[in-house]
Backbone of each chain as nested JSON, in Angstrom:
{
  "chains": [
    {"id": "A", "residues": [
      {"number": 1, "name": "MET", "atoms": {"N": [30.225, 125.304, -109.373], "CA": [31.614, 124.971, -109.039], "C": [32.548, 126.065, -109.537]}},
      {"number": 2, "name": "LEU", "atoms": {"N": [33.476, 126.449, -108.674], "CA": [34.408, 127.523, -109.006], "C": [35.422, 127.037, -110.05]}},
      {"number": 3, "name": "ARG", "atoms": {"N": [35.603, 127.866, -111.078], "CA": [36.548, 127.482, -112.131], "C": [37.848, 128.283, -112.001]}},
      {"number": 4, "name": "ALA", "atoms": {"N": [38.898, 127.72, -112.565], "CA": [40.204, 128.366, -112.482], "C": [40.19, 129.763, -113.099]}},
      {"number": 5, "name": "ASP", "atoms": {"N": [39.453, 129.931, -114.209], "CA": [39.441, 131.26, -114.85], "C": [38.691, 132.277, -113.995]}},
      {"number": 6, "name": "GLU", "atoms": {"N": [37.738, 131.804, -113.161], "CA": [37.048, 132.73, -112.251], "C": [38.005, 133.183, -111.139]}},
      {"number": 7, "name": "VAL", "atoms": {"N": [38.778, 132.24, -110.617], "CA": [39.764, 132.591, -109.593], "C": [40.737, 133.618, -110.165]}},
      {"number": 8, "name": "ARG", "atoms": {"N": [41.134, 133.391, -111.409], "CA": [42.051, 134.314, -112.087], "C": [41.435, 135.721, -112.146]}},
      {"number": 9, "name": "THR", "atoms": {"N": [40.161, 135.775, -112.533], "CA": [39.47, 137.07, -112.618], "C": [39.408, 137.749, -111.252]}},
      {"number": 10, "name": "TYR", "atoms": {"N": [39.082, 136.99, -110.214], "CA": [38.994, 137.568, -108.863], "C": [40.344, 138.163, -108.441]}},
      {"number": 11, "name": "ILE", "atoms": {"N": [41.422, 137.421, -108.723], "CA": [42.744, 137.925, -108.34], "C": [43.027, 139.23, -109.082]}},
      {"number": 12, "name": "MET", "atoms": {"N": [42.725, 139.238, -110.384], "CA": [43.044, 140.417, -111.194], "C": [42.18, 141.618, -110.83]}},
      {"number": 13, "name": "GLN", "atoms": {"N": [40.964, 141.348, -110.341], "CA": [40.087, 142.45, -109.92], "C": [40.608, 143.107, -108.636]}},
      {"number": 14, "name": "GLY", "atoms": {"N": [41.267, 142.29, -107.803], "CA": [41.684, 142.818, -106.512], "C": [43.131, 143.26, -106.453]}},
      {"number": 15, "name": "LEU", "atoms": {"N": [43.883, 142.959, -107.497], "CA": [45.319, 143.244, -107.448], "C": [45.819, 143.524, -108.865]}},
      {"number": 16, "name": "PRO", "atoms": {"N": [46.489, 144.678, -109.061], "CA": [47.036, 144.966, -110.398], "C": [48.158, 143.967, -110.712]}},
      {"number": 17, "name": "CYS", "atoms": {"N": [47.953, 143.188, -111.767], "CA": [48.916, 142.146, -112.1], "C": [49.403, 142.286, -113.535]}},
      {"number": 18, "name": "ASP", "atoms": {"N": [50.643, 141.895, -113.764], "CA": [51.159, 141.825, -115.131], "C": [50.779, 140.495, -115.771]}},
      {"number": 19, "name": "TYR", "atoms": {"N": [50.711, 139.47, -114.922], "CA": [50.441, 138.143, -115.454], "C": [49.84, 137.278, -114.351]}},
      {"number": 20, "name": "VAL", "atoms": {"N": [48.783, 136.55, -114.679], "CA": [48.21, 135.592, -113.733], "C": [47.828, 134.327, -114.492]}},
      {"number": 21, "name": "ALA", "atoms": {"N": [48.266, 133.189, -114.02], "CA": [47.834, 131.908, -114.572], "C": [47.315, 131.065, -113.419]}},
      {"number": 22, "name": "VAL", "atoms": {"N": [46.114, 130.481, -113.586], "CA": [45.544, 129.641, -112.535], "C": [45.153, 128.297, -113.13]}},
      {"number": 23, "name": "GLN", "atoms": {"N": [45.529, 127.249, -112.442], "CA": [45.145, 125.904, -112.855], "C": [44.375, 125.226, -111.738]}},
      {"number": 24, "name": "GLY", "atoms": {"N": [43.627, 124.188, -112.093], "CA": [42.853, 123.437, -111.098], "C": [41.456, 123.207, -111.623]}},
      {"number": 25, "name": "ASN", "atoms": {"N": [40.984, 121.976, -111.551], "CA": [39.663, 121.697, -112.13], "C": [38.734, 120.924, -111.203]}},
      {"number": 26, "name": "ASP", "atoms": {"N": [39.036, 120.922, -109.886], "CA": [38.102, 120.238, -108.98], "C": [37.234, 121.216, -108.196]}},
      {"number": 27, "name": "GLY", "atoms": {"N": [37.368, 122.52, -108.523], "CA": [36.51, 123.511, -107.891], "C": [36.993, 123.987, -106.529]}},
      {"number": 28, "name": "GLN", "atoms": {"N": [38.011, 123.328, -105.963], "CA": [38.457, 123.697, -104.615], "C": [39.951, 123.907, -104.478]}},
      {"number": 29, "name": "HIS", "atoms": {"N": [40.716, 123.203, -105.271], "CA": [42.172, 123.301, -105.183], "C": [42.706, 123.97, -106.447]}},
      {"number": 30, "name": "PHE", "atoms": {"N": [43.491, 125.024, -106.238], "CA": [44.006, 125.759, -107.385], "C": [45.49, 126.035, -107.232]}},
      {"number": 31, "name": "GLU", "atoms": {"N": [46.135, 126.174, -108.377], "CA": [47.542, 126.546, -108.395], "C": [47.684, 127.799, -109.231]}},
      {"number": 32, "name": "ALA", "atoms": {"N": [48.409, 128.779, -108.718], "CA": [48.509, 130.048, -109.427], "C": [49.945, 130.541, -109.524]}},
      {"number": 33, "name": "VAL", "atoms": {"N": [50.225, 131.18, -110.645], "CA": [51.463, 131.938, -110.805], "C": [51.044, 133.388, -110.996]}},
      {"number": 34, "name": "ILE", "atoms": {"N": [51.59, 134.28, -110.182], "CA": [51.135, 135.67, -110.19], "C": [52.33, 136.612, -110.266]}},
      {"number": 35, "name": "VAL", "atoms": {"N": [52.273, 137.529, -111.229], "CA": [53.324, 138.535, -111.379], "C": [52.689, 139.902, -111.186]}},
      {"number": 36, "name": "SER", "atoms": {"N": [53.158, 140.653, -110.194], "CA": [52.555, 141.965, -109.938], "C": [53.609, 142.982, -109.514]}},
      {"number": 37, "name": "PRO", "atoms": {"N": [53.49, 144.201, -110.027], "CA": [54.39, 145.263, -109.567], "C": [54.184, 145.595, -108.084]}},
      {"number": 38, "name": "GLN", "atoms": {"N": [53.013, 145.247, -107.539], "CA": [52.744, 145.486, -106.118], "C": [53.635, 144.645, -105.201]}},
      {"number": 39, "name": "PHE", "atoms": {"N": [54.255, 143.611, -105.771], "CA": [55.099, 142.726, -104.961], "C": [56.477, 143.325, -104.675]}},
      {"number": 40, "name": "VAL", "atoms": {"N": [56.838, 144.356, -105.43], "CA": [58.167, 144.942, -105.284], "C": [58.353, 145.47, -103.859]}},
      {"number": 41, "name": "GLY", "atoms": {"N": [59.467, 145.084, -103.24], "CA": [59.774, 145.567, -101.893], "C": [59.027, 144.841, -100.793]}},
      {"number": 42, "name": "ARG", "atoms": {"N": [58.273, 143.783, -101.168], "CA": [57.554, 143.017, -100.149], "C": [58.112, 141.604, -100.082]}},
      {"number": 43, "name": "ASN", "atoms": {"N": [58.128, 141.031, -98.887], "CA": [58.595, 139.649, -98.776], "C": [57.495, 138.684, -99.212]}},
      {"number": 44, "name": "LYS", "atoms": {"N": [57.842, 137.383, -99.249], "CA": [56.889, 136.38, -99.757], "C": [55.578, 136.363, -98.977]}},
      {"number": 45, "name": "VAL", "atoms": {"N": [55.708, 136.468, -97.644], "CA": [54.495, 136.462, -96.824], "C": [53.586, 137.62, -97.218]}},
      {"number": 46, "name": "GLN", "atoms": {"N": [54.192, 138.8, -97.361], "CA": [53.394, 139.978, -97.721], "C": [52.813, 139.85, -99.137]}},
      {"number": 47, "name": "GLN", "atoms": {"N": [53.578, 139.227, -100.031], "CA": [53.089, 139.029, -101.405], "C": [51.869, 138.104, -101.409]}},
      {"number": 48, "name": "HIS", "atoms": {"N": [51.977, 137.002, -100.671], "CA": [50.84, 136.079, -100.615], "C": [49.639, 136.728, -99.927]}},
      {"number": 49, "name": "GLN", "atoms": {"N": [49.927, 137.551, -98.906], "CA": [48.828, 138.243, -98.216], "C": [48.058, 139.15, -99.172]}},
      {"number": 50, "name": "LEU", "atoms": {"N": [48.769, 139.79, -100.096], "CA": [48.093, 140.652, -101.075], "C": [47.127, 139.836, -101.944]}},
      {"number": 51, "name": "VAL", "atoms": {"N": [47.569, 138.634, -102.322], "CA": [46.709, 137.773, -103.149], "C": [45.499, 137.301, -102.336]}},
      {"number": 52, "name": "TYR", "atoms": {"N": [45.754, 136.894, -101.085], "CA": [44.648, 136.476, -100.225], "C": [43.648, 137.615, -100.033]}},
      {"number": 53, "name": "GLN", "atoms": {"N": [44.204, 138.813, -99.878], "CA": [43.358, 139.991, -99.696], "C": [42.467, 140.202, -100.924]}},
      {"number": 54, "name": "ALA", "atoms": {"N": [43.055, 140.013, -102.107], "CA": [42.295, 140.183, -103.351], "C": [41.148, 139.174, -103.41]}},
      {"number": 55, "name": "LEU", "atoms": {"N": [41.364, 137.999, -102.871], "CA": [40.334, 136.956, -102.917], "C": [39.34, 137.097, -101.77]}},
      {"number": 56, "name": "GLY", "atoms": {"N": [39.737, 137.802, -100.725], "CA": [38.846, 138.137, -99.611], "C": [38.124, 136.934, -99.012]}},
      {"number": 57, "name": "GLU", "atoms": {"N": [36.818, 137.074, -98.837], "CA": [36.003, 136.041, -98.187], "C": [35.986, 134.725, -98.965]}},
      {"number": 58, "name": "ARG", "atoms": {"N": [36.234, 134.81, -100.258], "CA": [36.237, 133.582, -101.063], "C": [37.273, 132.599, -100.556]}},
      {"number": 59, "name": "MET", "atoms": {"N": [38.349, 133.154, -100.009], "CA": [39.429, 132.313, -99.502], "C": [38.956, 131.498, -98.299]}},
      {"number": 60, "name": "ARG", "atoms": {"N": [38.016, 132.039, -97.548], "CA": [37.511, 131.337, -96.364], "C": [36.458, 130.31, -96.732]}},
      {"number": 61, "name": "HIS", "atoms": {"N": [35.653, 130.63, -97.747], "CA": [34.482, 129.789, -97.97], "C": [34.554, 128.914, -99.221]}},
      {"number": 62, "name": "GLU", "atoms": {"N": [34.967, 129.492, -100.335], "CA": [34.872, 128.744, -101.591], "C": [36.133, 127.972, -101.923]}},
      {"number": 63, "name": "ILE", "atoms": {"N": [37.282, 128.582, -101.622], "CA": [38.539, 127.991, -102.061], "C": [39.161, 127.215, -100.912]}},
      {"number": 64, "name": "HIS", "atoms": {"N": [39.314, 125.922, -101.098], "CA": [39.929, 125.133, -100.026], "C": [41.43, 125.362, -100.002]}},
      {"number": 65, "name": "ALA", "atoms": {"N": [42.035, 125.4, -101.163], "CA": [43.488, 125.533, -101.191], "C": [43.951, 126.259, -102.443]}},
      {"number": 66, "name": "LEU", "atoms": {"N": [44.852, 127.188, -102.225], "CA": [45.45, 127.907, -103.336], "C": [46.956, 127.846, -103.153]}},
      {"number": 67, "name": "SER", "atoms": {"N": [47.576, 127.078, -104.025], "CA": [49.027, 127.003, -103.99], "C": [49.528, 128.086, -104.933]}},
      {"number": 68, "name": "MET", "atoms": {"N": [50.467, 128.909, -104.487], "CA": [50.882, 129.983, -105.404], "C": [52.371, 130.258, -105.406]}},
      {"number": 69, "name": "ARG", "atoms": {"N": [52.811, 130.749, -106.553], "CA": [54.159, 131.274, -106.682], "C": [54.023, 132.712, -107.144]}},
      {"number": 70, "name": "THR", "atoms": {"N": [54.683, 133.61, -106.42], "CA": [54.545, 135.029, -106.719], "C": [55.883, 135.604, -107.18]}},
      {"number": 71, "name": "PHE", "atoms": {"N": [55.827, 136.513, -108.146], "CA": [57.036, 137.107, -108.693], "C": [56.851, 138.606, -108.899]}},
      {"number": 72, "name": "THR", "atoms": {"N": [57.924, 139.345, -108.668], "CA": [57.93, 140.737, -109.107], "C": [58.183, 140.7, -110.623]}},
      {"number": 73, "name": "PRO", "atoms": {"N": [57.805, 141.756, -111.35], "CA": [58.042, 141.763, -112.807], "C": [59.521, 141.51, -113.13]}},
      {"number": 74, "name": "GLU", "atoms": {"N": [60.403, 142.04, -112.285], "CA": [61.84, 141.875, -112.536], "C": [62.26, 140.414, -112.366]}},
      {"number": 75, "name": "ALA", "atoms": {"N": [61.806, 139.784, -111.279], "CA": [62.142, 138.378, -111.034], "C": [61.569, 137.486, -112.13]}},
      {"number": 76, "name": "TRP", "atoms": {"N": [60.374, 137.843, -112.575], "CA": [59.712, 137.076, -113.622], "C": [60.482, 137.181, -114.935]}},
      {"number": 77, "name": "ALA", "atoms": {"N": [60.92, 138.383, -115.253], "CA": [61.673, 138.601, -116.502], "C": [62.973, 137.81, -116.481]}},
      {"number": 78, "name": "SER", "atoms": {"N": [63.624, 137.758, -115.325], "CA": [64.899, 137.052, -115.265], "C": [64.684, 135.539, -115.325]}},
      {"number": 79, "name": "MET", "atoms": {"N": [63.485, 135.081, -114.948], "CA": [63.167, 133.645, -115.052], "C": [63.002, 133.22, -116.498]}},
      {"number": 80, "name": "GLU", "atoms": {"N": [62.459, 134.129, -117.295], "CA": [62.152, 133.785, -118.686], "C": [63.4, 133.698, -119.534]}},
      {"number": 81, "name": "ASN", "atoms": {"N": [64.451, 134.372, -119.078], "CA": [65.666, 134.387, -119.892], "C": [66.516, 133.129, -119.685]}}
    ]},
    {"id": "B", "residues": [
      {"number": 1, "name": "MET", "atoms": {"N": [41.699, 133.419, -70.941], "CA": [42.636, 133.881, -71.977], "C": [41.94, 133.789, -73.332]}},
      {"number": 2, "name": "ASP", "atoms": {"N": [41.962, 134.844, -74.114], "CA": [41.299, 134.769, -75.415], "C": [42.201, 134.028, -76.42]}},
      {"number": 3, "name": "VAL", "atoms": {"N": [41.601, 133.697, -77.534], "CA": [42.292, 132.797, -78.454], "C": [43.577, 133.409, -79.023]}},
      {"number": 4, "name": "GLN", "atoms": {"N": [43.568, 134.724, -79.277], "CA": [44.778, 135.361, -79.805], "C": [45.915, 135.272, -78.777]}},
      {"number": 5, "name": "GLU", "atoms": {"N": [45.534, 135.412, -77.516], "CA": [46.517, 135.322, -76.437], "C": [47.031, 133.885, -76.293]}},
      {"number": 6, "name": "ARG", "atoms": {"N": [46.128, 132.924, -76.457], "CA": [46.532, 131.506, -76.417], "C": [47.545, 131.216, -77.517]}},
      {"number": 7, "name": "ILE", "atoms": {"N": [47.284, 131.712, -78.72], "CA": [48.178, 131.464, -79.853], "C": [49.532, 132.122, -79.599]}},
      {"number": 8, "name": "ARG", "atoms": {"N": [49.494, 133.36, -79.103], "CA": [50.742, 134.069, -78.823], "C": [51.595, 133.263, -77.83]}},
      {"number": 9, "name": "THR", "atoms": {"N": [50.929, 132.709, -76.812], "CA": [51.644, 131.895, -75.828], "C": [52.226, 130.644, -76.492]}},
      {"number": 10, "name": "GLN", "atoms": {"N": [51.407, 129.978, -77.314], "CA": [51.872, 128.76, -77.997], "C": [53.116, 129.03, -78.844]}},
      {"number": 11, "name": "VAL", "atoms": {"N": [53.069, 130.07, -79.666], "CA": [54.168, 130.283, -80.624], "C": [55.424, 130.835, -79.966]}},
      {"number": 12, "name": "THR", "atoms": {"N": [55.276, 131.399, -78.775], "CA": [56.47, 131.937, -78.124], "C": [57.073, 130.963, -77.106]}},
      {"number": 13, "name": "GLN", "atoms": {"N": [56.287, 129.946, -76.714], "CA": [56.812, 128.997, -75.721], "C": [57.704, 127.928, -76.331]}},
      {"number": 14, "name": "SER", "atoms": {"N": [57.557, 127.668, -77.628], "CA": [58.378, 126.662, -78.293], "C": [59.032, 127.291, -79.518]}},
      {"number": 15, "name": "PRO", "atoms": {"N": [60.295, 126.883, -79.805], "CA": [61.006, 127.517, -80.91], "C": [60.364, 127.266, -82.275]}},
      {"number": 16, "name": "VAL", "atoms": {"N": [59.799, 126.068, -82.476], "CA": [59.187, 125.762, -83.772], "C": [57.772, 125.223, -83.552]}},
      {"number": 17, "name": "VAL", "atoms": {"N": [56.785, 125.915, -84.113], "CA": [55.393, 125.495, -83.961], "C": [54.736, 125.427, -85.336]}},
      {"number": 18, "name": "LEU", "atoms": {"N": [54.115, 124.292, -85.623], "CA": [53.399, 124.127, -86.885], "C": [51.917, 123.919, -86.603]}},
      {"number": 19, "name": "TYR", "atoms": {"N": [51.085, 124.809, -87.146], "CA": [49.636, 124.619, -87.1], "C": [49.253, 123.834, -88.338]}},
      {"number": 20, "name": "MET", "atoms": {"N": [48.578, 122.71, -88.129], "CA": [48.301, 121.84, -89.26], "C": [46.957, 121.133, -89.09]}},
      {"number": 21, "name": "LYS", "atoms": {"N": [46.531, 120.465, -90.165], "CA": [45.335, 119.63, -90.085], "C": [45.797, 118.198, -89.91]}},
      {"number": 22, "name": "GLY", "atoms": {"N": [45.416, 117.582, -88.777], "CA": [45.878, 116.243, -88.454], "C": [47.181, 116.316, -87.683]}},
      {"number": 23, "name": "SER", "atoms": {"N": [47.867, 115.187, -87.613], "CA": [49.13, 115.11, -86.875], "C": [50.25, 114.787, -87.855]}},
      {"number": 24, "name": "PRO", "atoms": {"N": [51.52, 114.988, -87.43], "CA": [52.625, 114.648, -88.335], "C": [52.548, 113.195, -88.819]}},
      {"number": 25, "name": "LYS", "atoms": {"N": [52.083, 112.287, -87.959], "CA": [51.939, 110.887, -88.379], "C": [50.766, 110.698, -89.322]}},
      {"number": 26, "name": "PHE", "atoms": {"N": [49.665, 111.419, -89.047], "CA": [48.47, 111.275, -89.866], "C": [47.933, 112.631, -90.319]}},
      {"number": 27, "name": "PRO", "atoms": {"N": [48.646, 113.277, -91.246], "CA": [48.15, 114.571, -91.737], "C": [46.831, 114.394, -92.488]}},
      {"number": 28, "name": "GLN", "atoms": {"N": [45.928, 115.361, -92.304], "CA": [44.599, 115.258, -92.915], "C": [44.469, 116.117, -94.166]}},
      {"number": 29, "name": "CYS", "atoms": {"N": [45.589, 116.613, -94.649], "CA": [45.533, 117.468, -95.825], "C": [46.922, 117.423, -96.465]}},
      {"number": 30, "name": "GLY", "atoms": {"N": [46.97, 117.425, -97.779], "CA": [48.238, 117.297, -98.49], "C": [49.234, 118.389, -98.148]}},
      {"number": 31, "name": "PHE", "atoms": {"N": [48.727, 119.61, -97.959], "CA": [49.627, 120.727, -97.668], "C": [50.236, 120.6, -96.271]}},
      {"number": 32, "name": "SER", "atoms": {"N": [49.41, 120.123, -95.322], "CA": [49.931, 119.887, -93.973], "C": [50.955, 118.76, -94.002]}},
      {"number": 33, "name": "GLY", "atoms": {"N": [50.681, 117.725, -94.797], "CA": [51.625, 116.621, -94.944], "C": [52.948, 117.104, -95.509]}},
      {"number": 34, "name": "LEU", "atoms": {"N": [52.868, 117.959, -96.521], "CA": [54.075, 118.52, -97.133], "C": [54.887, 119.31, -96.098]}},
      {"number": 35, "name": "ALA", "atoms": {"N": [54.187, 120.106, -95.296], "CA": [54.86, 120.924, -94.284], "C": [55.646, 120.043, -93.309]}},
      {"number": 36, "name": "THR", "atoms": {"N": [55.052, 118.936, -92.868], "CA": [55.76, 118.058, -91.924], "C": [56.954, 117.392, -92.606]}},
      {"number": 37, "name": "GLN", "atoms": {"N": [56.797, 117.039, -93.889], "CA": [57.915, 116.428, -94.618], "C": [59.086, 117.393, -94.752]}},
      {"number": 38, "name": "ILE", "atoms": {"N": [58.77, 118.66, -94.991], "CA": [59.827, 119.663, -95.123], "C": [60.579, 119.823, -93.804]}},
      {"number": 39, "name": "LEU", "atoms": {"N": [59.827, 119.886, -92.697], "CA": [60.488, 120.012, -91.394], "C": [61.376, 118.798, -91.135]}},
      {"number": 40, "name": "GLN", "atoms": {"N": [60.88, 117.625, -91.507], "CA": [61.65, 116.402, -91.327], "C": [62.933, 116.459, -92.169]}},
      {"number": 41, "name": "ALA", "atoms": {"N": [62.792, 116.919, -93.397], "CA": [63.944, 117.02, -94.294], "C": [64.982, 118.014, -93.768]}},
      {"number": 42, "name": "CYS", "atoms": {"N": [64.513, 118.992, -92.989], "CA": [65.422, 119.967, -92.377], "C": [66.056, 119.414, -91.105]}},
      {"number": 43, "name": "GLY", "atoms": {"N": [65.664, 118.201, -90.716], "CA": [66.229, 117.584, -89.52], "C": [65.588, 118.053, -88.232]}},
      {"number": 44, "name": "VAL", "atoms": {"N": [64.415, 118.668, -88.334], "CA": [63.728, 119.136, -87.121], "C": [62.823, 118.025, -86.606]}},
      {"number": 45, "name": "THR", "atoms": {"N": [63.058, 117.591, -85.385], "CA": [62.25, 116.493, -84.863], "C": [61.418, 116.909, -83.656]}},
      {"number": 46, "name": "ASP", "atoms": {"N": [61.856, 117.969, -82.974], "CA": [61.181, 118.293, -81.711], "C": [60.339, 119.554, -81.81]}},
      {"number": 47, "name": "TYR", "atoms": {"N": [59.595, 119.649, -82.895], "CA": [58.701, 120.81, -83.013], "C": [57.334, 120.494, -82.414]}},
      {"number": 48, "name": "VAL", "atoms": {"N": [56.576, 121.548, -82.145], "CA": [55.219, 121.377, -81.621], "C": [54.245, 121.446, -82.789]}},
      {"number": 49, "name": "ALA", "atoms": {"N": [53.451, 120.403, -82.96], "CA": [52.428, 120.403, -84.004], "C": [51.069, 120.6, -83.348]}},
      {"number": 50, "name": "VAL", "atoms": {"N": [50.351, 121.614, -83.784], "CA": [49.017, 121.879, -83.242], "C": [47.995, 121.459, -84.294]}},
      {"number": 51, "name": "ASP", "atoms": {"N": [47.167, 120.48, -83.953], "CA": [46.136, 120.002, -84.879], "C": [44.907, 120.91, -84.758]}},
      {"number": 52, "name": "VAL", "atoms": {"N": [44.701, 121.738, -85.756], "CA": [43.597, 122.713, -85.673], "C": [42.228, 122.035, -85.763]}},
      {"number": 53, "name": "LEU", "atoms": {"N": [42.204, 120.811, -86.283], "CA": [40.923, 120.101, -86.376], "C": [40.412, 119.709, -84.993]}},
      {"number": 54, "name": "GLN", "atoms": {"N": [41.329, 119.684, -84.002], "CA": [40.939, 119.353, -82.628], "C": [40.473, 120.585, -81.863]}},
      {"number": 55, "name": "ASP", "atoms": {"N": [40.608, 121.749, -82.446], "CA": [40.32, 122.97, -81.711], "C": [39.76, 124.056, -82.646]}},
      {"number": 56, "name": "PRO", "atoms": {"N": [38.445, 124.084, -82.793], "CA": [37.806, 125.016, -83.738], "C": [38.163, 126.478, -83.458]}},
      {"number": 57, "name": "GLU", "atoms": {"N": [38.372, 126.802, -82.174], "CA": [38.679, 128.183, -81.808], "C": [40.045, 128.583, -82.372]}},
      {"number": 58, "name": "ILE", "atoms": {"N": [41.021, 127.69, -82.225], "CA": [42.351, 127.933, -82.779], "C": [42.284, 127.945, -84.307]}},
      {"number": 59, "name": "ARG", "atoms": {"N": [41.499, 127.037, -84.872], "CA": [41.402, 126.933, -86.326], "C": [40.971, 128.258, -86.951]}},
      {"number": 60, "name": "GLU", "atoms": {"N": [40.018, 128.939, -86.318], "CA": [39.589, 130.246, -86.828], "C": [40.551, 131.347, -86.4]}},
      {"number": 61, "name": "GLY", "atoms": {"N": [40.99, 131.276, -85.136], "CA": [41.817, 132.337, -84.569], "C": [43.161, 132.478, -85.259]}},
      {"number": 62, "name": "ILE", "atoms": {"N": [43.71, 131.353, -85.707], "CA": [45.036, 131.377, -86.307], "C": [45.016, 132.134, -87.643]}},
      {"number": 63, "name": "LYS", "atoms": {"N": [43.851, 132.168, -88.287], "CA": [43.74, 132.883, -89.561], "C": [43.864, 134.392, -89.353]}},
      {"number": 64, "name": "THR", "atoms": {"N": [43.349, 134.846, -88.231], "CA": [43.419, 136.265, -87.901], "C": [44.804, 136.623, -87.357]}},
      {"number": 65, "name": "TYR", "atoms": {"N": [45.364, 135.7, -86.585], "CA": [46.612, 135.991, -85.869], "C": [47.696, 136.531, -86.789]}},
      {"number": 66, "name": "ALA", "atoms": {"N": [47.919, 135.849, -87.932], "CA": [48.966, 136.303, -88.844], "C": [48.368, 136.88, -90.13]}},
      {"number": 67, "name": "ASN", "atoms": {"N": [47.059, 137.156, -90.103], "CA": [46.383, 137.627, -91.304], "C": [46.677, 136.684, -92.476]}},
      {"number": 68, "name": "TRP", "atoms": {"N": [46.444, 135.409, -92.219], "CA": [46.785, 134.358, -93.178], "C": [45.636, 133.351, -93.172]}},
      {"number": 69, "name": "PRO", "atoms": {"N": [44.902, 133.24, -94.279], "CA": [43.642, 132.476, -94.235], "C": [43.77, 130.972, -94.38]}},
      {"number": 70, "name": "THR", "atoms": {"N": [44.996, 130.465, -94.543], "CA": [45.122, 129.026, -94.798], "C": [46.014, 128.324, -93.77]}},
      {"number": 71, "name": "ILE", "atoms": {"N": [45.865, 127.018, -93.74], "CA": [46.631, 126.136, -92.864], "C": [47.3, 125.107, -93.769]}},
      {"number": 72, "name": "PRO", "atoms": {"N": [48.56, 124.756, -93.586], "CA": [49.421, 124.942, -92.421], "C": [50.022, 126.345, -92.282]}},
      {"number": 73, "name": "GLN", "atoms": {"N": [50.506, 126.615, -91.073], "CA": [51.258, 127.831, -90.787], "C": [52.443, 127.467, -89.895]}},
      {"number": 74, "name": "LEU", "atoms": {"N": [53.612, 127.964, -90.291], "CA": [54.82, 127.682, -89.515], "C": [55.291, 128.922, -88.765]}},
      {"number": 75, "name": "TYR", "atoms": {"N": [55.619, 128.733, -87.492], "CA": [56.172, 129.811, -86.662], "C": [57.532, 129.381, -86.126]}},
      {"number": 76, "name": "ILE", "atoms": {"N": [58.518, 130.259, -86.263], "CA": [59.837, 130.001, -85.687], "C": [60.169, 131.143, -84.739]}},
      {"number": 77, "name": "LYS", "atoms": {"N": [60.479, 130.801, -83.5], "CA": [60.759, 131.783, -82.447], "C": [59.68, 132.872, -82.394]}},
      {"number": 78, "name": "GLY", "atoms": {"N": [58.441, 132.427, -82.489], "CA": [57.324, 133.351, -82.357], "C": [56.964, 134.13, -83.604]}},
      {"number": 79, "name": "GLU", "atoms": {"N": [57.807, 134.007, -84.652], "CA": [57.551, 134.763, -85.878], "C": [56.849, 133.881, -86.914]}},
      {"number": 80, "name": "PHE", "atoms": {"N": [55.843, 134.43, -87.576], "CA": [55.188, 133.707, -88.654], "C": [56.122, 133.633, -89.86]}},
      {"number": 81, "name": "VAL", "atoms": {"N": [56.352, 132.415, -90.344], "CA": [57.282, 132.218, -91.467], "C": [56.543, 132.073, -92.784]}},
      {"number": 82, "name": "GLY", "atoms": {"N": [55.452, 131.315, -92.775], "CA": [54.696, 131.164, -94.007], "C": [53.876, 129.893, -94.013]}},
      {"number": 83, "name": "GLY", "atoms": {"N": [53.22, 129.653, -95.161], "CA": [52.466, 128.425, -95.36], "C": [53.304, 127.434, -96.158]}},
      {"number": 84, "name": "ALA", "atoms": {"N": [52.648, 126.418, -96.706], "CA": [53.36, 125.325, -97.372], "C": [54.184, 125.803, -98.583]}},
      {"number": 85, "name": "ASP", "atoms": {"N": [53.628, 126.702, -99.374], "CA": [54.352, 127.173, -100.569], "C": [55.651, 127.877, -100.184]}},
      {"number": 86, "name": "ILE", "atoms": {"N": [55.552, 128.763, -99.192], "CA": [56.725, 129.535, -98.77], "C": [57.737, 128.617, -98.105]}},
      {"number": 87, "name": "MET", "atoms": {"N": [57.245, 127.658, -97.317], "CA": [58.156, 126.678, -96.702], "C": [58.927, 125.925, -97.784]}},
      {"number": 88, "name": "ARG", "atoms": {"N": [58.235, 125.535, -98.843], "CA": [58.895, 124.79, -99.923], "C": [59.956, 125.651, -100.618]}},
      {"number": 89, "name": "GLU", "atoms": {"N": [59.577, 126.892, -100.927], "CA": [60.533, 127.791, -101.593], "C": [61.755, 128.034, -100.721]}},
      {"number": 90, "name": "MET", "atoms": {"N": [61.502, 128.253, -99.414], "CA": [62.614, 128.533, -98.5], "C": [63.473, 127.295, -98.272]}},
      {"number": 91, "name": "TYR", "atoms": {"N": [62.841, 126.136, -98.332], "CA": [63.609, 124.894, -98.198], "C": [64.511, 124.707, -99.422]}},
      {"number": 92, "name": "GLN", "atoms": {"N": [63.945, 124.953, -100.591], "CA": [64.713, 124.776, -101.825], "C": [65.891, 125.743, -101.92]}},
      {"number": 93, "name": "SER", "atoms": {"N": [65.726, 126.929, -101.361], "CA": [66.819, 127.903, -101.415], "C": [67.792, 127.742, -100.238]}},
      {"number": 94, "name": "GLY", "atoms": {"N": [67.438, 126.895, -99.271], "CA": [68.311, 126.674, -98.119], "C": [68.068, 127.649, -96.977]}},
      {"number": 95, "name": "GLU", "atoms": {"N": [67.146, 128.595, -97.213], "CA": [66.859, 129.65, -96.24], "C": [66.192, 129.086, -94.974]}},
      {"number": 96, "name": "LEU", "atoms": {"N": [65.33, 128.111, -95.181], "CA": [64.58, 127.545, -94.051], "C": [65.516, 126.795, -93.102]}},
      {"number": 97, "name": "GLN", "atoms": {"N": [66.427, 126.017, -93.683], "CA": [67.389, 125.284, -92.866], "C": [68.178, 126.259, -91.983]}},
      {"number": 98, "name": "LYS", "atoms": {"N": [68.587, 127.372, -92.595], "CA": [69.356, 128.387, -91.856], "C": [68.545, 128.952, -90.704]}},
      {"number": 99, "name": "LEU", "atoms": {"N": [67.298, 129.271, -90.995], "CA": [66.419, 129.871, -89.997], "C": [66.174, 128.886, -88.84]}},
      {"number": 100, "name": "LEU", "atoms": {"N": [66.007, 127.616, -89.19], "CA": [65.718, 126.597, -88.18], "C": [66.927, 126.277, -87.318]}},
      {"number": 101, "name": "ASN", "atoms": {"N": [68.109, 126.366, -87.913], "CA": [69.305, 126.006, -87.162], "C": [70.013, 127.219, -86.563]}},
      {"number": 102, "name": "GLY", "atoms": {"N": [69.46, 128.393, -86.835], "CA": [70.092, 129.628, -86.383], "C": [69.843, 129.921, -84.917]}}
    ]}
  ]
}
């Protein structure tokens, strides 16, 4: 069964990230918060596409659902304040 | 007509098209259910809902069409808008309402 920390590792292997948190414990449904400098200058669709790309074939076969929120480092920093 | 061409025709023939699992009355997945609720909250009643579970060719083809591996998918005036997460974010910011009523 796929674990949340494995999904986290897959995302980080495929995409340079400042921060990734993944939750979910049923092996199929996951929730992620992802902060990456690669998101700068890209819209939400393009940001999510980068994450899907990092997960590649796993997105088709292993992961039923990945709910995500994506942030540029700047947007993330302003959220924390 | 190949499946990509079928999808292109579908999304351009109607102003709002939602690809989902199940129907708006009986969604077969929580994310598809959320997508229909968001459209309802935006006051959209006359959109086209395509149940991908009824059409395996569309179910696979739609993933390639917008380079987006998950369902639901929302299209407005032929343009891919996003999946459930993006719909929710855009609804919360008021952006989706603007796009739908524009």
